[in-house]
N, C-alpha and C positions, 0 to 999 in steps of 0.2 A: 504494499499499500504506500502511495506517495504521500509526503508530508508537506503541508504548507504552514509556514511560521509567519503569523501576523504580529507586528509591533505597532501599537497605537495607544495614545493616551486619551483618545475620544471614548468617554464611558458609554455613550449611546451605542457605539460600535461594539466595544469589548464586552458589555453587559448582555448583549443580545445576539451576536454573531454566532456563539457557541452552539446555539439552538439549531443553526443551519448545518445539516450533516451531508455534505456532497458525497456522491457514490464513489467508492474506491479512492478517497482522499481523506487524510486525517488532518484536522485543523488544530494548531496549537496557537494560543494567544497569549502574549505577554504585554504589560503595560508601560515597561521602562527598558531602556537599553542596558540597565545596570547589570543584568544577568544575561546579556545577549550572547556572549562568548560561550557560556555554559549551556545555553539552549542549542546553539549551533553544534557544539560538540556532542551533546547527548542525543539529539534528534536527527542530525545531518539532514535538514530539510531540502527538498528538491525545489521548493519555491519559497521565497521570502517576500512579504509585502511590508514595505516600510512607510509608516504614516506619522512619523515624528521628525524633529530636527536631530540629527545624530552629532554627537560630540566626537566619537571615536570612529571615523570613517574607515580606518585602516582595518578594523576587524572584519567588515564585510568585504573589503578588497582581498584580504588574505583568504577569506572562505571561499570566494568566487575563484580565486587562482587554484586553490587546492581541490576545488569541486567544479570542474569546467562544465558539467552538464547541469548545474544549477541555474536558476533564473531568479533575478532579484528585481522586484517592481518597486519604484520610488514614486510616491506622489509628488505633485509639483512644490511641495513644501521644500524639497531637497533637490538641488541640481548643481552642486559645486563641481568645478572641473576636476578637482582631486579625486573624485570617486567614479570618473568615467571608466567603464569596463564593458567588454563586449557581452558580459552576462547581465548588464543592467538595462532596464527598460523604464523610461520615465513616462508617467501618465498624468492625467488631469487630478485635481484636488479629489481627495477621498473625504466626504463630508458625512457619509451615513453608511449604515450596514447594507443598504441596497447597493452602493458603489462597490463594497467589498464583495457582495454576492456576484455582482456582474463579472468581476475579476476571476473569482473562483469558477463561475460557469465557463468562461474562456478556457481556463486551465483544464477543466473537466473535459472539454471538447478536444483540447490538444492530446490529452492522455487517451481518449477513445480513439482518435485517429492514429496515434502512434501504435496502439495495440492492433488496429485493423490493418495497417500498412507498415510493418516493421521495417521494410526495405527503404522507406522514404522518411527522411528526417523532416520535421516540421520546422520552417524558418520563422522565427519570432521577429517581427518587425514593429517597431514603435508605431502603434495606431494613430492615423491621422484622419481627421474630417477637413476636407478641403472644398470650400465654396467658390463658385466662379460667378461673378456678377458684372453687369454692364448697365450703365445709365441711359443707353440708347440701343435701339434695335439695329440688327444688321452689322453688328461688330465681329461676328464670327464666334460669339460666346459658346454656343453649343458645340461647334466644331472643336474649339480649344478644349472644352470640358471632356469631350469623348477622347480626344488625342492624349489628354492627360491620364485618363484612366486606362487607355489602351497601353500606353508606354510604361506605365507603372507596373502593369501586369506583365509586360514583356521584359522589362529590365530586371524585375525582382522576383518573378514568379510568385507574386504576392496574391493574396485574395482581394479583389477589387470589385466594387459595385458603383455604378453610375446611377444616381437618383435624379430624375428629371422632374423639377418642380414648376415648370412652365405651365401654370394652370390656365388653359384656354378652352374655347369652344371647338371641339372637333380634334382630329389627330394632331399630335405634337410635331414640331419640326424634326425632332430626333427620330421619331418613328418613320417619318418620310425618307430622311437621309439613310436610315438603316434598311429601308425596303422591307419592314417586318410587320407583322400583325400589331394592331393596336391593343389587343387583348391576349395575354392578362395584362393588367395594369393596377395602379394604386388603388383604384376604387374597390377592388377585392378586399384589400387590407383594411380600408376604411369601414366597410361593411361587416367585416368578420374579425376585428382586431382581438377579440377575446380568444380567438384561436392561436394567438401568439406566433410561435415558430412556423406552425403549419400554415397560418394566414399569410405570413411573409413569403414562404416558398411558392405558394400558389399565385402570388401577385407578380412574381418575376419572370422575365425572359431568362431562363436559366442558361448558364454558359456551357459550352463544351469545354474541355480542360484547358484549351489554349485561349479561351476567350473571357471577357469580363462579364459580370451579371449586370442586367439593366432592369430598372424599375421605372416604367413609363407613368406619365400622369393620367388621370381619368379622362374620359372622353367628353365630359361637359363641365362647364363652370359650376353648375348646380351640385355635381358630384365632388368637384374639387373644393368647393366652399365648405364642405364637411370636415376638411382636414384643419382642426383647430390645434392650439398650442399643446393641450394634453395628449391628443392622438400623435401629434408630431414627435413628442418626446418618447412615447411609448415606441414609435417606429424606429427611431434613432437608437434607442437602447436595445431593441431586438436586433437591429443591423450590426451593432457593435460586437455582438456575440460571435459573429461569422467572418468578419472582414478586417484586413490590415488597413485598407484605404477605403474611405467613403467619399466619393467625388459628388458634389451636388451643384446641379445647373439650376441657378437661382432665376426666378421671374424678374421682369424689368421693373414691375411696380414695387415700391418700397413699403411693404405691409408689415403689420406686426408679425406675420409668419416669417417674412424675409428676415426681420430683425432677430427673431428667435434662432433661426438657423445660423446667422452669423455669429451670434453669441455662443452657439455650440461648437463652432468651428475652430480648428488650429490655424488655418491659413485662409485668407480671403484673396482671391485673384480677381483684380478689376481690369476689365478689358475695354479699351478705347479705340476709336479711329483716330488717325494722325491728322486731325483737323482742329482748327481753333475753337469751333463751337463745342466739341467734346472736351477739350481742355478747360474751357470756361465752366461747362457744366459740372466737371469733375472738381473744379476749384471751389464750387459752392456746396458740394456734397459733404455733408458733416456726419461723421459716424458717431457723434455725441460720445457717450460713454463705452462705446464698443471698442475704442482704441485702447482702453484699459484692460480689456479682456482678451482681446484677439492677439495671438502670439506673433503672427506673420502677415503683413499687409504688402501685397505685390501688385504694383501697376505695371501693366504691359500694353503696348500699342500694336494693333494688328491692321494691315492694309490690304483687305480683300479686293478692293475696287480700284486699286492703283491711283489713289488720290494724289494730287500734287501736295504732299504733306508738309506740315510745319516740322521743323527740326525737333529732335529729341530734347535739346537744350531749351528751346522756346516752350515746348510742352511742359517741361519741368518747371520752368520759371512761372507760368501761369498757374499751374496746379500746386506748386510747392510740394510735390510728391515725386520722389525719384522714379524713373522708368527703369525697370530691371530687365526688361526684354522687349525687343522690337522684332515683329514678325513681318517679313516683307510680302510684297504682291508676288503671287506665283503665276507666271506666264503660263498659258494653256499647254505649251509644249513641255513644260517642266512639271506639270501637275501629276502627282501619283495620288491614288485613293486607297483608304484602308479597307480591310476585309472584316466581315463580322459573320460568324456562323458559316464560314467558308463561301460567302457571297460578297461581291463587290458592293460598296456603299457609295454615297455621294459625299463623303467626308474626306476633305483633303489630308493627305499625309503630311504632318508637321514634324517629323521625327527629329530632325536636327535641332529645331528651335525648342521643341518640348524637353527633349533630353537636357538642354541647357537649363531650362527652368527647374526640372526635377533635381539635377545633380548640384546645381549652385544654390538653390533657394529653399528646396523641400527636404533634401536629404543631408543638407550641410550640418 
């Protein structure tokens, strides 16, 4: 039986989490690091979840070096450079026993998969939610969101899902680009969310082994309007149990739902056209308190229509936001298109540019 060691000073967590008995996992809870070395030596835990500020980081460094198959999760309370180790994974704040249960559920699934497929090692990747947003239509936002999901899967062999939240009347742009059926879609989950995991699976365009999973929006605004903040959080929490990367294609309208998604995200990619009107609009776009919560805000310029563009420097002067990536216009003779489920799509292949975005700003 695999052992999980939880270190937390949060009494709401420590007094209640021991009632949670994950299958084939033994949970040991301590409330202080005073006896950390003793517990590590006695139990030799396979997983450690750290939810306190540590004074003696070297103890876990030593443990990780001596137990290379162990995995140690740190909440965002801790991220000093001196404890960086390949065994360490940094996650968001742990505020309740529900957050701990989510982590344990992920560990349980890892263990189940390891037992079913012993010849394949499971690659643990720091989970990220990446939202893609634009203040104007026609910027190539959906194309960039799909490229981002596609190449994260290709580069890392990670579990990746693309969630399309462009709630409109009729088929979404993404389903048209992919040349796929509009059903299943998010409406099934909205109507059957009490089904949890099963409702999520039945809502997805499930991947073949080499593809990403896709969750399309409902086919009508009336259906989409049933996705409230509570349902959104249930959906995201359910998705987090299965995927390393969650890519979310946000709608153009800045609603409470959009704000909620951005607050849940680790990175926000803002896509603009290289024109003064877009720069001016972005300069007036205020994220209010979001800037305090979002870890990574990335402004990129895309030029799908070969506009006579303003320069990157002029764009930055107007927006007062650094442009981290420029995607050039692709001439027809140079265009390549991505495949999905072994079929050609209408989505331009941006491999060179998207790999820069991933390697420089998302995995750095």
